[in-house]
N, C-alpha and C positions, 0 to 999 in steps of 0.2 A: 147345199148343205142340209144335214139331217135336222130332224127336226128338235128346237131346243124345251128343254122341260125345264122353267125358270119358277120360282118364288121371290114373294119380296114380304121386304119385312120394313113399316114405314115406322120410322122414329118419330115418336109424337108423344112422350114422356118430360118434356122438357118444362117447367115453371117460371121463362121468363114472362114479367107482368110490367112490361114498361109502359103501359096501355095505363094503369091505374085505377083500373074498374074489377080487379083480381081474380080476371080469369086467364089462364094458360093462353099464349097467343093463336096456339093451334085450336082453338073453341069461337075464337072471335067470327065474327057474321061479318062476312062479304059479298055484298049482294042479296043478302039475307038466309044465307047457307055459311054454316062454322068453315071458318077455313081447310079443318081436316079433309073436311067431305069431297074438296073435287080434287086433289090428289088419289085418293082412294077407288071414286069411281073412273076419273082416268086410266091406272091402271089396272083397275078389274076388265076395264074394256078389251085388254091385250090378250091373243091368241097366245102369245107365249109362257102368260103368268094362270098357274095353277091353284095357286092359294098366296093367301094372303094375311100375316101376323099382324096387326096392330100393337105400338105397345104406345101405354099411356101415364099418364100421372097415377098414382094409389088411389085407387076410389074414385075414379074416372070409369071402368069398364062397361057399367051400366049405362051411364048416360051415352057414351061413344054405339053402342049394342042399338039401345033407343033411340037415339035422336041424330044418331048420323049411318048406319048400317043397315035399318030395319025401316027407319023415316022413307032413305031416298032407292031403300032396295037395291044393295049393292049388293052382288053374289062375292066369291069366294074371297073372302071371309074366316078364315075358321077360326082364329082365336082372338082376343083380344087380351094382352097381358100388362101388368103394373112394370113398371121400369125400374131404373138401377140409379144408385145416386151418378151415374156419369153417363152420358151419350154411350160409352162402348160398353158398358154392363146394360146397357136397354137392347142396345141391338146383340148384344149376347144371349140376352133371357128372350128375344126374336128367335135367334138362329137356333136355341134349344126348342124350342116351343114349333119347330119346325117337323109334318106330320112324316115326312120320307128323307129321301136326300136326291132331291134335282141338279141339275147339272150346273143351273147358275144361281145366285140367289140376290137379287136386286135390293138393294139401301138406298128408301128414300126420308126425306126432311119431309115432315108432315105439314112446316110452317113454309111449303113451297109450294103452294095451290095451284100453280097454271104451267105444269109439266107438261109436256105433250106427249103423245102415244105415240110419234116420230122419236124423238129422241130418247125417250124411254127405251123403245124398240131396239134404237141403233145404238145404243151403249150395250142392251142385252148380247145383242150381235158380235158386237165387235169383243165382250168380255167371253164368248163362246169360242172365241176365232183366238184371241190371245190371252188368254187366262184372266184378263182385270181390265178394267176400264171404268173412267167417269165420264160424268158433263164437265166441261170447264170453259172457259169462256179467256181471250187473251185479253192484257192487258191493254189499256189504250192510257192510262196515266202515265207518268215518270215517275218512279219509287224512288223516294231516295231513304238510306238506312242511318238513324239519327245515334249520334253521340248519348251516352249517358248527361249529360252538359243542355242537349237538346240544340245541341249544333248539328251541321249534314257531315256524314262520316264518310258518306259513300253515295254514287245515284247507279242504281242496279238496272243494266241494258234490259229494258222491258220487252226486248222483241222475243225473249224467253220465260216471260210471267205468264200465269196462265191464272184466272181466280176458279177453285173447285166450288163444286154446282154438286148437287145429286140428282139424278139418279148414279151409281156407286154401283159396279155388278160385278159380280168373283163369278169364277167356280167355286163351288162347295167347298172343296177340300182343301184348297189356297183361301177361302176365308175365315175354316173353323181353325188351320193353322195359326193364320198371325193373330185371331182372337184370343184362341191357347197361348199363343209365347209372351203375349201382351198381359195378359192375366199372371203366367209365373212371373213375369219379369217386374212386374206393378209398374209397367209403364200406361202410359195415360193418351192417347192421342184426341185429336182435334177430327177425324175423320177415320174411316175405316180405310183407306185409299194409303193413308201412312201408317197403318197399320201392318197392311202390306207388304208395301215398300220394304218397311225392316225386317222382311225376310226373304228382302234380295229377289223379289218378284217385279218384272215391271208390269206398271200400269199405263195403257194406253188410253192417250188423251182424246174425248170426242168433242165438238164443236158445239156447248152447248147453245143455250139461248137467252137475249137479256131479260124476256120477257118473264121467265123462270127465276122470279125473284123470292125471297125467304122474307117473311112478312116478319120484320123486328119491329118498328117502331109505328107510329097512326101514319107517317107519311107514307107508309111502304105499305098501312092497311089502303091509301089511297091510291097510290100507284094501281095496285091493284084493281079497284073497280075502274080506273080509267081502261086500262088494258083487258078486260070485260069489256068493253063498252066498243074497241075497235073490232074486237072481233064479231063476226057473221051469229047472229041470232043473237048477239050481246052478251047474258050470262050465262047462257048454255056452250 
């Protein structure tokens, strides 16, 4: 396969504050390092990635540059920009800030610190081959659909159910078209895969990792610490 030119947009503009300390979750400390720093570092190590755009809350760009990018000497970060009111607005801002036209654009949640380099690159390679790909985990639980009165309406066969993760990666033109169509239609989606699916493009599933958790609660932060403790070298 020819060399793939990929860029990454890291969506870290969420204002979720379930921890009660006033800090967005992506800036909380995990083993003494901001949650966001982990994924930015990992993504920067990929030979497939030439540029990283970080999208952050308004007024956080300077802190991210100083306390994450410069402090941990992370290369390839070319821009740190403010996000929009919705996730897809933030991703659109990041997409529009890309320096050029890469083959593939990978999107990753800044609140998923433990993504592996191997998973990132597998998703990018599948996107290069198929046009679009995402990391996802198969459901191990039985899923019930409820009625408005909170009775079981139906049971959904779990064999075909997957829990979407990031990274998600797309051919540049496909993501551009999907973001544009969503904006034109006034449609708000929960992830970029959904936006691409709306344009008729099939998205390839890459089996994700149970360790690729999203930090949304204090319990998730503690789980992240446990996962890091299991890794060779501890927090490294």
